[in-house]
N, C-alpha and C positions, 0 to 999 in steps of 0.2 A: 977678419971677423968670422969668416967661414970656418976657420980653424978652431976658434974658441967654441963655436956652436957644436962642432963635432966632438969636442972633448967632453961636453956636458951630457952627451947621449950615453946612457948606460945600456948594456946588452940585455936582451930579453931572456928571461928564464924559461918561458913557455912558448910553444908555437902559437901562431896567430891564425885566424880564419876570418873570412869575410862574414859580417854579421848576418847577411841574407842566407848564409849556409848553416846557421845555427838552428837546430830543431827547436820549434816553439811548442810549448805545452809540456806537461809531464805525464808520461804514460808509465805509471808504476807497474811493478810486477804483479800487483793484485787487481789491476784494472778489470781483467776479464771476469773474475769471480764476483767482484763487487757489482759490475754492470749487470751480470746475470741475476744476482740476488735482487737488485733494485727493480729489474724488469719483472721478476716473479712477484715481488711485493706489490707492484702496480695491479696485478690481477688477483691478488689474494683476497679471499672472502674474510669478512670480519669474524673473529674468533678462531682463525686458523693460523698456523705457523709453517714456515718452510723448514724442512728437515734435511740438513746437509750432512752427508757422511764425511766424517773427519778423514777417513782413509783416502778419499778422493781429492783432498786439498793438497796443493803443492807446497804450501807453507803451513805453519802452525795455526791452530785456531786463534791464538792470541793475536797473531799478526793480521789474520783475515778480519777478526773482530775490530781491531784498531783501524784498519783501512776502511771498513764499513762504517765505523763511527765517524771518521773524517768526512767520508762522502755524504752521509746522511745529514751531518751538521751543515755542510756546504749547501746541500739542497733544501735545508730547513725542513727535513722530514724527521718524524719521531718514530723510532723503532726500538724494540727491545730484543735482547738476545739471552739465550741460556744454552747450557751444554751439559752433556754427560760424557761417559767414556767413549761413546761411538759417534755422537752427532752434535752438530751446532744447530740450534733452533733460532729462527729470526721471525719476528712478526711486527706488524704495524701497531702503533699505539694510537687509539682513537682520540680525537681532539674533543670529545664530549666532556 
């Protein structure tokens, strides 16, 4: 019986790891900029916007905007964005 049980085992294609060693949570490459923007938005006065130089972004404005959109939806925050050739602008949308 042991022989037939061994015959049914198929070889693994990938390496295995103990589940306790698997990193939990997702720290995307945009986490730092998104966290910084959200923190700045917390202290932003009504009627003001954050002005982020595009030259200082490690990724494209589209990727940062997309990551910010995911984070704000998850946090149930309403923000708006705009951009020109040099800057990405982000501001809070009032719930009034």
